[in-house]
Every structure is written in C-alpha cells, then in structure tokens.
C-alpha positions in Angstrom: -23.7 7.5 7.6 -21.4 9.0 10.2 -17.8 8.1 9.7 -16.7 5.1 11.7 -13.0 6.2 12.1 -11.7 7.4 15.5 -8.5 9.1 14.6 -5.6 9.2 16.9 -5.3 12.6 18.5 -1.5 12.3 18.1 -1.8 12.3 14.3 0.3 12.5 12.2 2.3 9.7 13.9 5.2 10.0 11.5 6.2 12.8 9.0 9.3 13.1 6.7 11.2 15.1 9.3 11.0 12.2 11.8 13.4 9.9 9.8 16.8 10.4 8.2 17.4 10.0 4.5 19.0 6.7 3.4 21.6 8.3 1.1 23.6 11.5 1.3 22.2 14.0 -1.2 18.6 12.8 -1.0 15.8 14.2 1.1 12.7 12.4 2.3 9.7 13.8 0.4 7.0 11.7 2.0 6.2 8.7 4.2 3.4 6.5 2.9 1.1 3.5 3.4 2.8 1.2 6.0 2.3 -2.5 6.4 1.6 -3.4 10.0 2.2 -6.4 12.2 3.0 -7.6 15.7 6.4 -9.1 16.4 8.5 -9.5 19.5 5.9 -7.9 21.7 5.7 -4.7 19.7 3.7 -3.1 17.0 5.7 -2.7 13.8 5.2 -0.6 10.7 6.9 -1.3 7.4 6.8 2.3 6.1 7.3 3.3 2.5 10.0 6.1 2.5 10.0 8.2 -0.7 13.2 10.1 -1.4 14.5 12.5 -4.0 17.1 15.3 -4.4 16.3 18.9 -3.4 14.3 20.4 -6.2 15.3 23.6 -8.1 13.2 26.2 -9.9 14.6 25.2 -13.3 15.0 21.4 -13.1 13.1 18.3 -12.0 15.4 15.7 -10.6 14.8 12.2 -9.3 16.8 9.1 -8.4 16.7 5.7 -10.1 18.3 2.5 -8.9 20.8 0.9 -11.2 20.6 -2.9 -11.8 23.6 -3.3 -9.5 22.0 -1.4 -6.6 23.6 2.0 -7.1 21.7 5.3 -7.4 21.6 7.4 -10.6 20.2 11.0 -10.4 18.3 12.1 -13.5 17.9 15.9 -14.0 15.6 17.4 -16.7 15.0 21.1 -17.4 11.5 22.1 -16.6 11.3 23.9 -20.0 12.3 20.8 -22.0 9.7 20.2 -24.6 9.9 16.5 -24.1 9.0 16.7 -20.4 5.4 16.3 -19.0 5.4 17.1 -15.3 1.8 17.8 -14.4 1.5 15.1 -11.7 3.5 15.3 -8.4 4.1 11.6 -8.5 5.0 10.8 -12.1 6.9 12.6 -14.9 7.0 11.5 -18.6 10.1 12.3 -20.5 10.7 11.3 -24.2 7.8 8.9 -24.0 9.0 7.1 -20.8 7.3 7.4 -17.4 9.4 7.9 -14.3 8.5 8.3 -10.6 9.5 11.6 -9.1 10.7 9.8 -5.9 12.5 6.5 -5.2 10.9 4.4 -2.5 12.2 1.8 -0.1 10.8 0.2 3.1 11.8 0.9 6.7 11.0 -1.0 9.9 9.6 1.2 12.6 8.4 -0.1 16.0 6.4 0.9 19.1 5.6 -0.4 22.5 2.2 1.4 22.6 1.1 1.6 19.0 1.3 5.4 19.0 4.9 6.5 19.6 7.2 4.9 17.0 11.0 4.8 16.5 13.4 3.2 14.1 15.5 0.5 15.7 19.2 0.4 14.6 19.6 -3.4 14.3 17.1 -4.1 11.5 17.8 -3.6 7.8 16.3 -1.1 5.4 14.7 -2.9 2.4 15.6 -1.6 -1.1 14.7 -2.6 -4.6 16.8 -5.4 -6.1 17.5 -6.1 -9.7 16.2 -4.7 -13.0 12.5 -5.1 -12.2 12.8 -2.9 -9.1 14.9 0.0 -10.3 12.2 2.6 -9.7 11.8 1.3 -6.1 9.5 -0.8 -4.0 6.3 0.5 -2.5 3.2 -0.1 -0.3 4.1 -3.4 1.3 1.4 -5.7 2.8 2.5 -8.0 5.6 0.9 -11.4 6.2 1.8 -13.7 9.0 1.3 -17.3 7.9 2.9 -20.5 9.2 5.7 -18.9 11.2 6.6 -16.8 8.2 5.9 -13.2 7.3 5.0 -12.8 3.6 5.9 -9.3 2.2 4.0 -8.4 -1.0 4.9 -5.1 -2.4 4.7 -3.0 -5.6 7.8 -3.4 -7.7 8.4 -0.6 -10.2 10.7 -0.3 -13.2 10.8 0.9 -16.8 9.2 -2.5 -17.6 6.1 -1.7 -15.6 4.5 -2.1 -12.2 4.1 -5.6 -10.7 4.1 -7.5 -7.4 7.2 -8.7 -5.7 7.4 -10.9 -2.7 9.9 -11.7 0.1 9.6 -13.9 3.2 11.2 -13.7 6.6 10.9 -15.2 10.0 13.1 -12.8 12.0 13.0 -9.6 9.9 16.8 -9.8 9.5 17.1 -12.6 6.9 14.9 -12.5 3.8 14.2 -14.9 0.9 13.2 -13.2 -2.3 10.7 -14.8 -4.7 11.1 -12.2 -7.4 8.0 -10.9 -9.2 5.0 -13.1 -8.4 2.5 -11.1 -10.5 3.7 -9.3 -13.7 2.8 -5.8 -14.8 0.4 -4.2 -14.5 -0.5 -5.3 -11.0 -0.4 -4.1 -7.4 -2.4 -4.0 -4.1 -1.6 -7.6 -3.3 -2.8 -9.0 0.1 -2.4 -12.7 1.1 -4.9 -14.2 3.5 -3.5 -15.2 6.9 -4.7 -18.8 6.7 -5.4 -21.4 4.1 -9.0 -22.1 3.0 -9.8 -25.7 2.0 -6.1 -26.4 1.8 -5.3 -23.5 -0.6 -3.6 -20.1 -0.2 -5.6 -17.1 -1.3 -4.6 -13.5 -2.3 -6.4 -10.3 -3.4 -4.7 -8.3 -6.1 -5.4 -5.5 -8.6 -4.5 -5.8 -12.3 -5.1 -2.7 -14.3 -6.4 -2.0 -17.7 -6.4 1.4 -19.5 -8.6 0.3 -22.4 -11.0 -2.6 -21.7 -11.9 -3.3 -18.1 -10.7 -1.2 -15.3 -8.9 -1.0 -11.9 -10.8 -3.8 -10.1 -10.0 -6.2 -7.2 -9.3 -9.8 -8.1 -8.8 -13.0 -6.1 -6.4 -15.8 -6.9 -5.5 -19.2 -5.3 -2.2 -21.1 -4.9 -1.1 -24.6 -3.8 2.2 -23.3 -2.3 1.9 -19.5 -1.6 4.2 -18.7 -4.5 2.5 -19.7 -7.8 -0.9 -18.3 -8.4 -3.9 -19.2 -10.6 -7.7 -19.4 -11.0 -7.9 -15.6 -11.0 -11.4 -14.1 -10.7 -12.6 -10.5 -10.6 -14.7 -9.9 -7.5 -15.0 -6.1 -6.8 -15.5 -3.5 -9.5 -15.7 0.3 -9.5 -19.2 1.8 -9.3 -20.3 4.7 -11.4 -21.4 7.7 -9.3 -19.9 6.4 -6.1 -16.9 7.4 -4.0 -15.1 4.4 -5.6 -15.9 5.1 -9.2 -12.3 5.6 -10.5 -10.4 2.6 -9.0 -10.5 0.1 -6.1 -7.7 -1.8 -4.4 -7.2 -4.1 -1.5 -5.8 -3.0 1.8 -4.1 -5.5 4.2 -4.9 -9.2 4.7 -8.6 -9.9 5.1 -9.8 -10.3 8.7 -11.6 -13.5 9.7 -14.9 -12.9 11.4 -17.9 -15.1 12.2 -19.8 -13.5 9.3 -17.0 -13.8 6.7 -13.7 -12.4 5.6 -13.7 -8.6 6.2 -11.5 -6.6 3.8 -10.8 -3.0 4.2 -10.1 -1.5 0.7 -9.5 1.9 -0.9 -11.6 3.5 -3.5 -10.9 6.6 -5.5 -12.8 8.9 -7.9 -11.5 9.8 -11.3 -10.4 13.1 -9.6 -8.1 11.0 -7.3 -9.9 11.5 -4.0 -9.1 8.4 -2.0 -11.4 7.0 0.8 -11.7 3.7 2.7 -14.5 1.2 2.5 -15.1 -2.5 3.3 -16.5 -5.7 1.8 -17.2 -9.1 3.1 -16.3 -12.5 1.5 -17.8 -15.9 2.1 -15.7 -17.9 4.7 -15.5 -21.1 2.6 -15.5 -19.5 -0.8 -13.8 -16.1 -0.7 -14.5 -15.5 -4.4 -18.1 -14.7 -3.3 -18.7 -11.1 -2.1 -21.7 -11.1 0.3 -21.7 -7.4 1.4 -20.1 -4.1 0.7 -19.9 -0.5 1.8 -22.3 1.9 0.1 -20.6 4.9 1.8 -16.9 5.2 2.9 -16.0 4.2 6.4 -13.3 6.9 6.3 -12.8 10.0 4.1 -10.0 12.6 3.9 -11.3 15.5 6.0 -8.5 16.5 8.4 -5.9 19.1 7.2 -3.1 16.5 7.2 -5.3 14.3 4.9 -6.5 17.0 2.5 -3.2 18.9 2.0 0.3 17.4 1.4 2.4 15.8 -1.3 -0.8 14.6 -3.0 -3.9 15.8 -1.1 -7.3 14.3 -0.4 -6.0 10.8 0.3 -6.4 8.2 3.0 -4.9 4.9 2.0 -4.2 1.8 4.1 -2.4 -1.4 3.6 -1.7 -2.2 7.3 -3.7 -2.9 10.4 -3.6 -4.9 13.7 -6.6 -6.6 15.4 -7.4 -6.9 19.1 -10.8 -8.6 19.4 -13.4 -6.1 18.1 -10.8 -3.3 18.0 -9.3 -2.7 14.6 -6.3 -0.3 14.5 -5.7 0.9 10.9 -2.4 2.6 10.1 -2.8 4.7 7.0 -1.0 7.1 4.7 -2.4 10.7 4.7 -2.1 13.0 1.6 0.8 10.8 0.4 3.0 12.5 3.1 2.3 11.4 6.7 1.6 8.1 8.5 -1.4 8.2 10.8 -3.6 5.9 12.9 -7.3 5.4 13.6 -9.4 3.0 15.6 -12.5 1.2 14.3 -15.0 -1.3 15.7 -15.2 -4.4 13.5 -18.8 -5.0 14.5 -19.7 -1.4 13.5 -18.1 -1.9 10.1 -19.9 -5.2 9.6 -23.2 -3.5 10.6 -22.6 -0.8 8.0 -22.3 -3.1 5.0 -25.1 -3.6 2.6 -25.8 -7.3 1.6 -25.3 -8.1 -2.1 
C-alpha cells in the first residue's frame, strides 16, 4: 500500500535550536510529540521540550525536579559500575531508572499551521509535586464543553502515570493530579460524550503477563474512570508487534470513531496506523490498518536523538483534510496532511 502521508515540504517545522532553554545551564536536547488544537483563530501546538545539561566525555548528567519545583542536577561517571546507559532516553543507576532529559510543555502558535512561534504571554507548563519530578510528557489536548482537557505522561521515581489539567483560556489551569496510576500513558479523551458518558483511550503496560495494548474506559464526570476494556493488541509479525498506543482524540466520522495510533516493533521502529470504533459503542473495533499509513523514511525521521520514529499525539481536522503534527526521531516537530476518506478506505474490516 502506498503511504498516505503528504509531508510538509517545510519539515522539520521546529528543531531544538528554534527555542530557548527554560533554565540557565540547561540545553534543549529535543522537541517531541506535540498536542495540537485551534484557539483564538490560530493553530497551536503544545510541544514537549526535553532539556539536560551539556554532556561530557566522562559523565552522564541529567536534571530532576525537586518536590518544591526546583531543579537538581545528577552527575554520574560513565565508568561507574552501577550505571547502565545503553539507551539514549533512560539510564539505570543503583537499581533506579532515570530519564536522561527533563521534559516540560510549551505553547507554540501559528497563523498558517506551518510557521510557528512562541508567544510571550502564555505560561510554560512544568511538572508539579512528587509524582512529576522526572517531568511531564506527550500531552494530548481535547476540547470538550468549553474546556480544554490536557492529559499527559507524568513521570517520577514512583512510575509513569497519566496526569490531567484543564483550562479555558490557556493561562489559568486546574490540576486533577494523577487520574491513572502507573504504569500508564498515551491517554486521549473523546471530544464528545457518547450515551451520556465520557470516554478515553489509554495504555497500561505489563512486563510479564499481557503487553502494551490500547484500552478504553468510561466516566460519569471526565475525572473518575472505570469499566476498563482492552480493545487493540499488538500483532506478531506486523509493524506494531512490540507496542501500540493511542494518538490524539478519536475523530468522529459517518463510519465510526477514527483513531490514529502508533505501533512499534520490538526493535523500537515507530510507525502510524489507524483503527475504527463503533459510533455508539466505542469499545467495539470494526476495522484496522494492516499496513502503516506513515513510516519513518525521511532523514529527519530515521536519524536523530532516537531514530526511526514517527509519533503523533496531535492533529487538527478541516473536513476531509487531517493535518497531523508529529515527532520525528525524538528530536524534531513535523507536519503531514492526510485524507480521512483515504485512511478509512485503507482499513481492513475486523
């Protein structure tokens, strides 16, 4: 199947050099996986900005938030026998896992959806409290009932869970703490109620029994979630054999709820696919991609902080035109156009 993505010729749209570090002494290592939404007549991205100190040839160093919101720099000799540093994203020291970067979220806007800038009068969003000391990551943005719901990965020494904040104006925020405990991520809330209930997709993880599968949950109030069901699993021998996870909020179409998701192999090659959920019972999957709708093929997708990755948790919809904003090689922010009808036609009924 030919790839359905029409990449922006301007890609990458944003790279680490395009923004300033949040804190003196840190550098921006990568920009990743923005949430996307429309607000005040503009296209906005909520970009994950990952920072760390300049690295040396003899030490690995990385920042960690303190519970009070300050930053502590940890520095470990590369020849320390207690250090395992084989992954660019994570190190293990004395039996504890740490992220090599500290992420926060930045608001970036554009009049044309291509040329983005960072406005001065909107806040940066940082981790808060003991459950976000390793940062906040990969935010999905859902507009629902005059509110924007921000669901993001909250990381700390206690594990990886899902945090949520709400806002109406992007300057004042209400925090709902951790709404899904570890280990969980990739949480996307539907943009309307179904039969009077809120719905979300999410991805609990298991290292022993089970796997990294996509689940659905429902809620009476958009805060407290239950009736969890596993709906999309990995597939042996496919491009999504290692793990799967939801992208942004599902898109309502006449044929069902269309969800763009990421899948990866056990070798960590990330592609994008899609599946379709029943309009009235979104726990029912009625069709799914056999082949990816987008694969990492461009140089800015295959080489970077962590190569061979295309990953999305943000898009905007204009009729049949779907504009996906995605992270490339865990370093750059890029864009691509898709036709929703072409994606639907590519799915195989289940």
